[in-house]
C-alpha positions, 0 to 999 in steps of 0.5 A: 217687251215680249208682251209688247211685241205680241200686241203689235202682232195681235193688231196689226199683223205679222208685217208690222214695222216697229218705227220706234221704241223706248222705255217709260216710267208710270206711277210712283212719285215724282218718277220715283218707284214707278213701274218701267214700261215698254212704248213701241210705234208701230205700223201695217207698213213702212211709210213709203212717201219717204223713200219715194221722195228720195227715190225721186230726188236720187234720179233727178240729180243723176239726170242733172248731174253735169259730166265729169269727162269729155266724151261722145256718151258724156254729150249724149247724156247732156243732150238729153238732161237739156232736153228734159229740163228746156222742153218737159213736154217733149218726151218722144225726143227724149226717148230717141236720145236715151235709145242713142245713147243705149246704142252708144255705150253697147258699142263702146262696151263691145269695142273695149271687149275686143280690145280685152280680147286681142290681148288673150293668148289663143291657146288660153282663149276658152279658159278666158271664156269660161271665166267671163261666162261665170260671172268673173269680173273681166279685169279679174280674169284678165289678170288670172290669164296672165298669171296662168300664161306666165306660170305654164310652159308652151307644151301645157298650152296644148293640153286642155286638162294641165291648163284647167288644172293650173287656173284651178290652182291659180283660182284656189290660191285667190280664194282664202277661206276661214273654214267654219266657226269652231268654239274656242275651248275655255273661252265660252260663250263664242260669238259669231255675229252675221251682218249684210243687207235686206233679202240675202238670207241671213236668218235662214242661214243662222238657223241652219248653223244653230241647227248644226251646232246643236243637233249635229255638234250636240253644242249648247247654242243660244240666239239673239236677234237684233232685228226687231224692225219686222215682227215677222223676222222675229217670229221666223227665228223664233219658229226655228229655235222652237223647232231646235230647242234653243233659247232665243233673245231679243235685243232692241238696244245695246244694253239688252244685247249685252243683258242678252249675251250675260244671260247665256253665258253658259252657251257653247256658241251664241248666234247673232242675227242683226237687222238687214241694212241697206248699203245706203243706209248709213244711219242704220249702220252706225246704228249696228255699230254701237249694238257691237260696241257693247259687245264685240263679237269673236268673229264677224260674218258678212252675208252677200247673195251670189245672185246679186250682180258685182256692182251691188256686191261691192257697194255692200262691201264698202258700206259694211267695212265700216262695221269690220268683218273678217269673214264672208258667207255667200248664199243663193248659189243655186240662184246665181247666174255665175259663180265668178262673183265670189272671186271678183268679191275677194279680192276686193276684201281682207276677208275670208270665205266661211260658209256657202248656202244652196237653198232654204232647207234647214239644217241642210243647204249649207256648206263649208267654203272649200277652195277647190270645190268653189274653184271647180265651180267657178270653172264649171259649164257655162250658164250664159252666153259671152257675147250677144248673139248679134256680134259676129264672131269675127269680131271677137276672134284673135 
């Protein structure tokens, strides 16, 4: 396997894409006593045609999909769809209709926000504003404010420090934490797997964990990667493994994964790096489910990027729930627009936060997720204006 991957890299470069793999038998008599060989089909880059066609189909279906509700926005969408289907050459008219629809949706969002603000007690307005500014979902922020109002007395509401302290306590109670990965004595090897969408930083995170276990805790660590889609991903983890001086196994099938775990039976900890799967790719996620059916991890961490918005995070949570996970790692905290996405995400899952990462440095830039630290981050300085600059203050005054 290693020789085959090296040949692919030599011929196509480090960004080669593995399209398929299989084991074939060569030589022997009637297929007996033959030599097993690994056959890899690869390309210099991933085929773009299928993705382009799929994107086009999705876009078309969204435009032509009939409205589910009767509202001014729905009528505008239907009108735009009719213009696109009946008169394809009338681009100018279609763009005008889209602009009109955009303005209508914006007005509806502003009206909804004003309605929500009308229910925020004046003494707690600053607290609500801080939550929204730091990317806490509006429904979550409103629930926190209602609980804050119920758990404080009127005199406390006059003291900003007391309000913040009480709100911090409420947020901490809303942030279930798991603590770090702790190998159980007598149950070696302890297996921890990382799953999640592409581009969230799983490989870098697993390298940080491996370095901390090996260099700081003096644990025997083994790495297994199931990410064989891109040669560069394997090479990246291989480089980290050589620097840290820990063994690395590459598994391209559930059987190879099982063999790799057995080969590392003397390790204290085995960290499993899985290939990034799009939250929309149900087939790939089912393939990952097959790996974990062969050898179930002791704990599974869903890795999410703090730089993503609520919609993307919730899609990932819904899709990867099919595999099952009991912990969440939030990466790229240094790139987050607001830290409230963590709170909103954890409200949706039956899982606890284990780690956060704050940069690319290995083995640094990783911390155990602690409720008090996260609560202070969520209540920290705002990073973006709460309302559009063209909305007059009188519009949201209570």
